[in-house]
N, CA, C and O atoms as a GROMACS GRO file, in nm:
protein
  428
    1MET      N    1   0.454 -20.898  -4.532
    1MET     CA    2   0.516 -20.799  -4.445
    1MET      C    3   0.538 -20.672  -4.525
    1MET      O    4   0.590 -20.677  -4.636
    2GLY      N    5   0.500 -20.561  -4.470
    2GLY     CA    6   0.523 -20.434  -4.536
    2GLY      C    7   0.513 -20.320  -4.439
    2GLY      O    8   0.463 -20.336  -4.327
    3PHE      N    9   0.559 -20.205  -4.482
    3PHE     CA   10   0.553 -20.087  -4.398
    3PHE      C   11   0.431 -20.005  -4.433
    3PHE      O   12   0.395 -19.994  -4.550
    4GLN      N   13   0.367 -19.948  -4.332
    4GLN     CA   14   0.257 -19.856  -4.353
    4GLN      C   15   0.309 -19.717  -4.321
    4GLN      O   16   0.361 -19.694  -4.212
    5THR      N   17   0.295 -19.624  -4.414
    5THR     CA   18   0.344 -19.488  -4.394
    5THR      C   19   0.241 -19.407  -4.318
    5THR      O   20   0.122 -19.411  -4.350
    6GLU      N   21   0.286 -19.333  -4.218
    6GLU     CA   22   0.196 -19.245  -4.143
    6GLU      C   23   0.177 -19.115  -4.221
    6GLU      O   24   0.267 -19.069  -4.291
    7PHE      N   25   0.060 -19.057  -4.207
    7PHE     CA   26   0.032 -18.925  -4.263
    7PHE      C   27   0.141 -18.832  -4.214
    7PHE      O   28   0.175 -18.833  -4.096
    8ASN      N   29   0.198 -18.750  -4.303
    8ASN     CA   30   0.321 -18.678  -4.271
    8ASN      C   31   0.313 -18.576  -4.159
    8ASN      O   32   0.418 -18.529  -4.115
    9SER      N   33   0.197 -18.540  -4.111
    9SER     CA   34   0.194 -18.447  -3.998
    9SER      C   35   0.110 -18.498  -3.883
    9SER      O   36   0.061 -18.420  -3.802
   10VAL      N   37   0.092 -18.630  -3.876
   10VAL     CA   38   0.006 -18.688  -3.773
   10VAL      C   39   0.083 -18.785  -3.685
   10VAL      O   40   0.157 -18.870  -3.734
   11CYS      N   41   0.066 -18.770  -3.557
   11CYS     CA   42   0.118 -18.864  -3.460
   11CYS      C   43   0.002 -18.890  -3.365
   11CYS      O   44  -0.014 -18.820  -3.265
   12LYS      N   45  -0.081 -18.992  -3.396
   12LYS     CA   46  -0.206 -19.015  -3.323
   12LYS      C   47  -0.186 -19.119  -3.213
   12LYS      O   48  -0.144 -19.232  -3.238
   13PHE      N   49  -0.219 -19.077  -3.092
   13PHE     CA   50  -0.210 -19.166  -2.977
   13PHE      C   51  -0.334 -19.253  -2.969
   13PHE      O   52  -0.445 -19.207  -2.994
   14LYS      N   53  -0.314 -19.380  -2.934
   14LYS     CA   54  -0.425 -19.472  -2.911
   14LYS      C   55  -0.453 -19.485  -2.762
   14LYS      O   56  -0.556 -19.540  -2.722
   15SER      N   57  -0.361 -19.434  -2.680
   15SER     CA   58  -0.371 -19.450  -2.536
   15SER      C   59  -0.362 -19.314  -2.465
   15SER      O   60  -0.271 -19.236  -2.492
   16ASP      N   61  -0.457 -19.287  -2.377
   16ASP     CA   62  -0.453 -19.164  -2.298
   16ASP      C   63  -0.330 -19.159  -2.208
   16ASP      O   64  -0.276 -19.051  -2.184
   17SER      N   65  -0.286 -19.274  -2.158
   17SER     CA   66  -0.171 -19.275  -2.067
   17SER      C   67  -0.042 -19.237  -2.140
   17SER      O   68   0.043 -19.168  -2.082
   18GLU      N   69  -0.026 -19.279  -2.265
   18GLU     CA   70   0.092 -19.240  -2.342
   18GLU      C   71   0.091 -19.090  -2.369
   18GLU      O   72   0.195 -19.025  -2.359
   19LEU      N   73  -0.024 -19.036  -2.402
   19LEU     CA   74  -0.036 -18.892  -2.427
   19LEU      C   75  -0.011 -18.813  -2.299
   19LEU      O   76   0.058 -18.712  -2.302
   20TYR      N   77  -0.066 -18.860  -2.187
   20TYR     CA   78  -0.045 -18.793  -2.059
   20TYR      C   79   0.104 -18.784  -2.026
   20TYR      O   80   0.151 -18.680  -1.981
   21GLU      N   81   0.176 -18.894  -2.047
   21GLU     CA   82   0.320 -18.897  -2.019
   21GLU      C   83   0.393 -18.789  -2.100
   21GLU      O   84   0.479 -18.718  -2.046
   22LEU      N   85   0.359 -18.776  -2.226
   22LEU     CA   86   0.421 -18.675  -2.311
   22LEU      C   87   0.390 -18.535  -2.261
   22LEU      O   88   0.480 -18.452  -2.247
   23LEU      N   89   0.263 -18.507  -2.234
   23LEU     CA   90   0.222 -18.373  -2.193
   23LEU      C   91   0.273 -18.338  -2.053
   23LEU      O   92   0.303 -18.222  -2.025
   24GLU      N   93   0.282 -18.436  -1.966
   24GLU     CA   94   0.325 -18.411  -1.828
   24GLU      C   95   0.477 -18.397  -1.816
   24GLU      O   96   0.525 -18.310  -1.744
   25TYR      N   97   0.551 -18.482  -1.884
   25TYR     CA   98   0.696 -18.487  -1.866
   25TYR      C   99   0.776 -18.429  -1.982
   25TYR      O  100   0.898 -18.415  -1.972
   26GLY      N  101   0.709 -18.395  -2.093
   26GLY     CA  102   0.780 -18.336  -2.206
   26GLY      C  103   0.845 -18.435  -2.300
   26GLY      O  104   0.897 -18.397  -2.405
   27ARG      N  105   0.844 -18.560  -2.263
   27ARG     CA  106   0.897 -18.668  -2.348
   27ARG      C  107   0.806 -18.788  -2.330
   27ARG      O  108   0.745 -18.807  -2.225
   28GLY      N  109   0.799 -18.868  -2.433
   28GLY     CA  110   0.715 -18.986  -2.422
   28GLY      C  111   0.737 -19.078  -2.539
   28GLY      O  112   0.817 -19.051  -2.629
   29LYS      N  113   0.663 -19.188  -2.537
   29LYS     CA  114   0.670 -19.283  -2.648
   29LYS      C  115   0.533 -19.345  -2.666
   29LYS      O  116   0.449 -19.344  -2.576
   30MET      N  117   0.512 -19.399  -2.782
   30MET     CA  118   0.390 -19.473  -2.808
   30MET      C  119   0.428 -19.595  -2.889
   30MET      O  120   0.531 -19.599  -2.956
   31VAL      N  121   0.342 -19.694  -2.881
   31VAL     CA  122   0.364 -19.818  -2.954
   31VAL      C  123   0.248 -19.835  -3.052
   31VAL      O  124   0.132 -19.825  -3.013
   32LYS      N  125   0.280 -19.861  -3.177
   32LYS     CA  126   0.181 -19.881  -3.282
   32LYS      C  127   0.193 -20.024  -3.333
   32LYS      O  128   0.302 -20.081  -3.336
   33LYS      N  129   0.081 -20.083  -3.371
   33LYS     CA  130   0.083 -20.216  -3.432
   33LYS      C  131   0.131 -20.203  -3.576
   33LYS      O  132   0.112 -20.100  -3.640
   34GLN      N  133   0.193 -20.305  -3.625
   34GLN     CA  134   0.250 -20.315  -3.759
   34GLN      C  135   0.377 -20.229  -3.770
   34GLN      O  136   0.406 -20.146  -3.684
   35TYR      N  137   0.448 -20.253  -3.875
   35TYR     CA  138   0.565 -20.171  -3.904
   35TYR      C  139   0.515 -20.041  -3.965
   35TYR      O  140   0.434 -20.043  -4.058
   36ARG      N  141   0.562 -19.930  -3.914
   36ARG     CA  142   0.521 -19.799  -3.965
   36ARG      C  143   0.643 -19.711  -3.978
   36ARG      O  144   0.744 -19.731  -3.909
   37ILE      N  145   0.634 -19.614  -4.065
   37ILE     CA  146   0.743 -19.520  -4.086
   37ILE      C  147   0.700 -19.384  -4.032
   37ILE      O  148   0.599 -19.328  -4.076
   38PHE      N  149   0.776 -19.330  -3.938
   38PHE     CA  150   0.751 -19.197  -3.883
   38PHE      C  151   0.866 -19.107  -3.924
   38PHE      O  152   0.980 -19.154  -3.935
   39PRO      N  153   0.841 -18.980  -3.946
   39PRO     CA  154   0.944 -18.886  -3.995
   39PRO      C  155   1.042 -18.844  -3.884
   39PRO      O  156   1.029 -18.735  -3.829
   40THR      N  157   1.138 -18.928  -3.852
   40THR     CA  158   1.233 -18.902  -3.744
   40THR      C  159   1.304 -18.769  -3.765
   40THR      O  160   1.353 -18.739  -3.874
   41GLY      N  161   1.308 -18.688  -3.658
   41GLY     CA  162   1.372 -18.557  -3.662
   41GLY      C  163   1.278 -18.444  -3.699
   41GLY      O  164   1.314 -18.328  -3.683
   42GLN      N  165   1.160 -18.475  -3.747
   42GLN     CA  166   1.066 -18.372  -3.790
   42GLN      C  167   0.965 -18.339  -3.681
   42GLN      O  168   0.937 -18.420  -3.592
   43LYS      N  169   0.910 -18.218  -3.690
   43LYS     CA  170   0.801 -18.178  -3.602
   43LYS      C  171   0.670 -18.222  -3.666
   43LYS      O  172   0.651 -18.208  -3.787
   44VAL      N  173   0.579 -18.275  -3.584
   44VAL     CA  174   0.448 -18.318  -3.631
   44VAL      C  175   0.342 -18.279  -3.529
   44VAL      O  176   0.374 -18.244  -3.416
   45ILE      N  177   0.217 -18.286  -3.569
   45ILE     CA  178   0.105 -18.259  -3.480
   45ILE      C  179   0.068 -18.389  -3.409
   45ILE      O  180   0.053 -18.493  -3.473
   46ALA      N  181   0.053 -18.382  -3.278
   46ALA     CA  182   0.009 -18.498  -3.200
   46ALA      C  183  -0.141 -18.488  -3.176
   46ALA      O  184  -0.193 -18.381  -3.145
   47TYR      N  185  -0.209 -18.601  -3.191
   47TYR     CA  186  -0.354 -18.608  -3.174
   47TYR      C  187  -0.388 -18.704  -3.061
   47TYR      O  188  -0.324 -18.808  -3.044
   48ALA      N  189  -0.490 -18.668  -2.984
   48ALA     CA  190  -0.542 -18.752  -2.877
   48ALA      C  191  -0.618 -18.869  -2.939
   48ALA      O  192  -0.646 -18.868  -3.058
   49PRO      N  193  -0.652 -18.970  -2.859
   49PRO     CA  194  -0.728 -19.084  -2.912
   49PRO      C  195  -0.862 -19.044  -2.977
   49PRO      O  196  -0.912 -19.117  -3.062
   50ASP      N  197  -0.919 -18.930  -2.938
   50ASP     CA  198  -1.046 -18.886  -2.998
   50ASP      C  199  -1.025 -18.798  -3.122
   50ASP      O  200  -1.118 -18.731  -3.167
   51ASN      N  201  -0.902 -18.799  -3.178
   51ASN     CA  202  -0.865 -18.725  -3.300
   51ASN      C  203  -0.857 -18.574  -3.280
   51ASN      O  204  -0.862 -18.500  -3.378
   52THR      N  205  -0.844 -18.527  -3.157
   52THR     CA  206  -0.828 -18.385  -3.129
   52THR      C  207  -0.679 -18.350  -3.131
   52THR      O  208  -0.598 -18.416  -3.067
   53ALA      N  209  -0.644 -18.245  -3.206
   53ALA     CA  210  -0.505 -18.198  -3.210
   53ALA      C  211  -0.468 -18.139  -3.074
   53ALA      O  212  -0.543 -18.057  -3.021
   54VAL      N  213  -0.354 -18.179  -3.018
   54VAL     CA  214  -0.319 -18.132  -2.884
   54VAL      C  215  -0.183 -18.065  -2.874
   54VAL      O  216  -0.164 -17.980  -2.787
   55ALA      N  217  -0.087 -18.100  -2.960
   55ALA     CA  218   0.048 -18.048  -2.940
   55ALA      C  219   0.132 -18.061  -3.067
   55ALA      O  220   0.097 -18.131  -3.161
   56ILE      N  221   0.245 -17.992  -3.064
   56ILE     CA  222   0.349 -18.009  -3.164
   56ILE      C  223   0.460 -18.088  -3.096
   56ILE      O  224   0.504 -18.053  -2.987
   57VAL      N  225   0.504 -18.196  -3.161
   57VAL     CA  226   0.610 -18.280  -3.106
   57VAL      C  227   0.718 -18.301  -3.211
   57VAL      O  228   0.694 -18.284  -3.331
   58ARG      N  229   0.836 -18.339  -3.164
   58ARG     CA  230   0.944 -18.377  -3.255
   58ARG      C  231   0.965 -18.528  -3.238
   58ARG      O  232   0.977 -18.577  -3.126
   59ILE      N  233   0.969 -18.598  -3.349
   59ILE     CA  234   0.993 -18.743  -3.347
   59ILE      C  235   1.143 -18.764  -3.327
   59ILE      O  236   1.224 -18.720  -3.409
   60LEU      N  237   1.179 -18.832  -3.219
   60LEU     CA  238   1.320 -18.857  -3.189
   60LEU      C  239   1.368 -18.990  -3.243
   60LEU      O  240   1.482 -19.001  -3.289
   61ALA      N  241   1.283 -19.091  -3.239
   61ALA     CA  242   1.322 -19.225  -3.287
   61ALA      C  243   1.198 -19.302  -3.328
   61ALA      O  244   1.090 -19.284  -3.271
   62SER      N  245   1.215 -19.387  -3.426
   62SER     CA  246   1.108 -19.475  -3.472
   62SER      C  247   1.171 -19.612  -3.495
   62SER      O  248   1.254 -19.629  -3.585
   63ILE      N  249   1.132 -19.708  -3.413
   63ILE     CA  250   1.195 -19.839  -3.416
   63ILE      C  251   1.090 -19.945  -3.448
   63ILE      O  252   0.998 -19.967  -3.370
   64ALA      N  253   1.104 -20.010  -3.562
   64ALA     CA  254   1.011 -20.115  -3.605
   64ALA      C  255   1.075 -20.250  -3.576
   64ALA      O  256   1.191 -20.274  -3.611
   65GLU      N  257   0.999 -20.339  -3.511
   65GLU     CA  258   1.053 -20.470  -3.475
   65GLU      C  259   0.941 -20.570  -3.449
   65GLU      O  260   0.824 -20.533  -3.446
   66LYS      N  261   0.979 -20.694  -3.431
   66LYS     CA  262   0.883 -20.797  -3.387
   66LYS      C  263   0.902 -20.811  -3.237
   66LYS      O  264   1.015 -20.823  -3.189
   67ASN      N  265   0.790 -20.809  -3.163
   67ASN     CA  266   0.800 -20.824  -3.018
   67ASN      C  267   0.808 -20.972  -2.981
   67ASN      O  268   0.812 -21.058  -3.068
   68PHE      N  269   0.811 -21.001  -2.851
   68PHE     CA  270   0.825 -21.139  -2.805
   68PHE      C  271   0.706 -21.226  -2.840
   68PHE      O  272   0.717 -21.349  -2.843
   69GLN      N  273   0.591 -21.164  -2.868
   69GLN     CA  274   0.473 -21.240  -2.908
   69GLN      C  275   0.469 -21.262  -3.060
   69GLN      O  276   0.375 -21.323  -3.112
   70GLY      N  277   0.571 -21.214  -3.132
   70GLY     CA  278   0.578 -21.230  -3.276
   70GLY      C  279   0.498 -21.127  -3.354
   70GLY      O  280   0.481 -21.141  -3.475
   71GLU      N  281   0.450 -21.023  -3.287
   71GLU     CA  282   0.372 -20.918  -3.354
   71GLU      C  283   0.465 -20.809  -3.407
   71GLU      O  284   0.566 -20.776  -3.345
   72GLU      N  285   0.430 -20.755  -3.523
   72GLU     CA  286   0.504 -20.642  -3.579
   72GLU      C  287   0.460 -20.516  -3.506
   72GLU      O  288   0.340 -20.486  -3.502
   73VAL      N  289   0.554 -20.442  -3.447
   73VAL     CA  290   0.522 -20.319  -3.375
   73VAL      C  291   0.625 -20.213  -3.409
   73VAL      O  292   0.737 -20.242  -3.449
   74THR      N  293   0.584 -20.088  -3.391
   74THR     CA  294   0.675 -19.975  -3.406
   74THR      C  295   0.667 -19.892  -3.279
   74THR      O  296   0.558 -19.853  -3.236
   75GLN      N  297   0.781 -19.864  -3.219
   75GLN     CA  298   0.788 -19.776  -3.103
   75GLN      C  299   0.836 -19.640  -3.151
   75GLN      O  300   0.932 -19.630  -3.226
   76VAL      N  301   0.766 -19.536  -3.107
   76VAL     CA  302   0.798 -19.401  -3.149
   76VAL      C  303   0.829 -19.318  -3.025
   76VAL      O  304   0.746 -19.308  -2.934
   77GLU      N  305   0.948 -19.260  -3.020
   77GLU     CA  306   0.986 -19.174  -2.910
   77GLU      C  307   0.980 -19.030  -2.958
   77GLU      O  308   1.017 -19.000  -3.071
   78MET      N  309   0.931 -18.940  -2.870
   78MET     CA  310   0.913 -18.801  -2.910
   78MET      C  311   0.932 -18.706  -2.794
   78MET      O  312   0.928 -18.746  -2.677
   79GLU      N  313   0.953 -18.579  -2.827
   79GLU     CA  314   0.961 -18.474  -2.726
   79GLU      C  315   0.856 -18.369  -2.757
   79GLU      O  316   0.826 -18.342  -2.873
   80LEU      N  317   0.802 -18.310  -2.652
   80LEU     CA  318   0.701 -18.206  -2.666
   80LEU      C  319   0.769 -18.074  -2.704
   80LEU      O  320   0.862 -18.030  -2.637
   81ILE      N  321   0.723 -18.013  -2.812
   81ILE     CA  322   0.769 -17.879  -2.848
   81ILE      C  323   0.682 -17.778  -2.776
   81ILE      O  324   0.731 -17.690  -2.705
   82ARG      N  325   0.549 -17.790  -2.794
   82ARG     CA  326   0.454 -17.706  -2.720
   82ARG      C  327   0.314 -17.758  -2.739
   82ARG      O  328   0.283 -17.825  -2.838
   83LYS      N  329   0.228 -17.727  -2.642
   83LYS     CA  330   0.085 -17.758  -2.655
   83LYS      C  331   0.022 -17.657  -2.750
   83LYS      O  332   0.068 -17.544  -2.759
   84LEU      N  333  -0.082 -17.699  -2.820
   84LEU     CA  334  -0.154 -17.608  -2.908
   84LEU      C  335  -0.252 -17.523  -2.828
   84LEU      O  336  -0.304 -17.566  -2.725
   85THR      N  337  -0.276 -17.401  -2.877
   85THR     CA  338  -0.379 -17.317  -2.816
   85THR      C  339  -0.515 -17.374  -2.857
   85THR      O  340  -0.521 -17.452  -2.953
   86PRO      N  341  -0.624 -17.338  -2.788
   86PRO     CA  342  -0.756 -17.389  -2.826
   86PRO      C  343  -0.792 -17.358  -2.973
   86PRO      O  344  -0.851 -17.441  -3.042
   87GLU      N  345  -0.756 -17.240  -3.019
   87GLU     CA  346  -0.786 -17.202  -3.158
   87GLU      C  347  -0.706 -17.287  -3.256
   87GLU      O  348  -0.760 -17.335  -3.355
   88GLU      N  349  -0.576 -17.306  -3.229
   88GLU     CA  350  -0.493 -17.389  -3.316
   88GLU      C  351  -0.545 -17.533  -3.318
   88GLU      O  352  -0.551 -17.596  -3.423
   89SER      N  353  -0.582 -17.583  -3.201
   89SER     CA  354  -0.634 -17.719  -3.192
   89SER      C  355  -0.759 -17.736  -3.276
   89SER      O  356  -0.774 -17.836  -3.346
   90LYS      N  357  -0.849 -17.640  -3.268
   90LYS     CA  358  -0.974 -17.648  -3.344
   90LYS      C  359  -0.947 -17.653  -3.494
   90LYS      O  360  -1.008 -17.732  -3.566
   91ILE      N  361  -0.857 -17.568  -3.541
   91ILE     CA  362  -0.826 -17.562  -3.684
   91ILE      C  363  -0.755 -17.690  -3.730
   91ILE      O  364  -0.792 -17.749  -3.831
   92GLN      N  365  -0.653 -17.733  -3.655
   92GLN     CA  366  -0.579 -17.854  -3.692
   92GLN      C  367  -0.667 -17.978  -3.688
   92GLN      O  368  -0.654 -18.067  -3.773
   93THR      N  369  -0.756 -17.984  -3.591
   93THR     CA  370  -0.848 -18.097  -3.580
   93THR      C  371  -0.939 -18.104  -3.702
   93THR      O  372  -0.960 -18.210  -3.760
   94ALA      N  373  -0.994 -17.989  -3.741
   94ALA     CA  374  -1.082 -17.984  -3.857
   94ALA      C  375  -1.008 -18.022  -3.985
   94ALA      O  376  -1.060 -18.097  -4.068
   95LEU      N  377  -0.888 -17.971  -4.003
   95LEU     CA  378  -0.810 -18.003  -4.122
   95LEU      C  379  -0.773 -18.151  -4.128
   95LEU      O  380  -0.783 -18.213  -4.234
   96ALA      N  381  -0.731 -18.208  -4.017
   96ALA     CA  382  -0.694 -18.349  -4.016
   96ALA      C  383  -0.815 -18.438  -4.044
   96ALA      O  384  -0.802 -18.540  -4.111
   97TYR      N  385  -0.930 -18.400  -3.992
   97TYR     CA  386  -1.051 -18.478  -4.020
   97TYR      C  387  -1.079 -18.476  -4.171
   97TYR      O  388  -1.110 -18.579  -4.230
   98GLU      N  389  -1.070 -18.358  -4.231
   98GLU     CA  390  -1.098 -18.346  -4.375
   98GLU      C  391  -0.993 -18.420  -4.458
   98GLU      O  392  -1.028 -18.483  -4.558
   99MET      N  393  -0.866 -18.413  -4.418
   99MET     CA  394  -0.759 -18.470  -4.499
   99MET      C  395  -0.730 -18.617  -4.469
   99MET      O  396  -0.683 -18.689  -4.557
  100PHE      N  397  -0.759 -18.662  -4.346
  100PHE     CA  398  -0.714 -18.795  -4.311
  100PHE      C  399  -0.815 -18.877  -4.232
  100PHE      O  400  -0.859 -18.982  -4.280
  101PHE      N  401  -0.853 -18.832  -4.115
  101PHE     CA  402  -0.936 -18.912  -4.028
  101PHE      C  403  -1.074 -18.942  -4.088
  101PHE      O  404  -1.125 -19.053  -4.071
  102GLY      N  405  -1.135 -18.846  -4.155
  102GLY     CA  406  -1.265 -18.866  -4.216
  102GLY      C  407  -1.264 -18.972  -4.323
  102GLY      O  408  -1.362 -19.046  -4.338
  103GLU      N  409  -1.153 -18.981  -4.399
  103GLU     CA  410  -1.142 -19.083  -4.504
  103GLU      C  411  -1.134 -19.223  -4.446
  103GLU      O  412  -1.184 -19.317  -4.507
  104GLN      N  413  -1.073 -19.238  -4.330
  104GLN     CA  414  -1.063 -19.371  -4.268
  104GLN      C  415  -1.199 -19.423  -4.228
  104GLN      O  416  -1.225 -19.543  -4.240
  105GLU      N  417  -1.287 -19.335  -4.182
  105GLU     CA  418  -1.421 -19.377  -4.141
  105GLU      C  419  -1.505 -19.418  -4.261
  105GLU      O  420  -1.590 -19.507  -4.249
  106GLN      N  421  -1.482 -19.355  -4.377
  106GLN     CA  422  -1.560 -19.385  -4.496
  106GLN      C  423  -1.513 -19.514  -4.562
  106GLN      O  424  -1.591 -19.583  -4.628
  107ALA      N  425  -1.385 -19.546  -4.545
  107ALA     CA  426  -1.328 -19.663  -4.615
  107ALA      C  427  -1.377 -19.793  -4.556
  107ALA      O  428  -1.338 -19.900  -4.603
   0.00000   0.00000   0.00000
C-alpha cells in the first residue's frame, strides 16, 4: 500500500461525464484508482480524457479510502475557476505532454 503523488499542476479526468459536470455546474468531483495525493486548496490545470488542457480548477478536498469492493480509491472535489482560452489550452497541452503525459507513453 502506498500513495501515488499527482503531477503538481495536473488534474486529469478519466471520464467525460465528470468533466462535463465540472464545466456545466462549476463544481465537480472525480474518482481515481489507488491512493493519490492532490494539492488541496491549490489551483491546478484540469485535463480532458484526451490530455487536452481545458480549465483552471481549485482542489477543495482529496479523500483517499477503500471502497466497499476493497479497492483503494481517491475522491477529488473541485471548483471551476475558469475555462482556458484556445491559445492557453494549446500551450498548456503541449507543455504537459512534454513534461508528463509523453513520459507515461514511453515508460
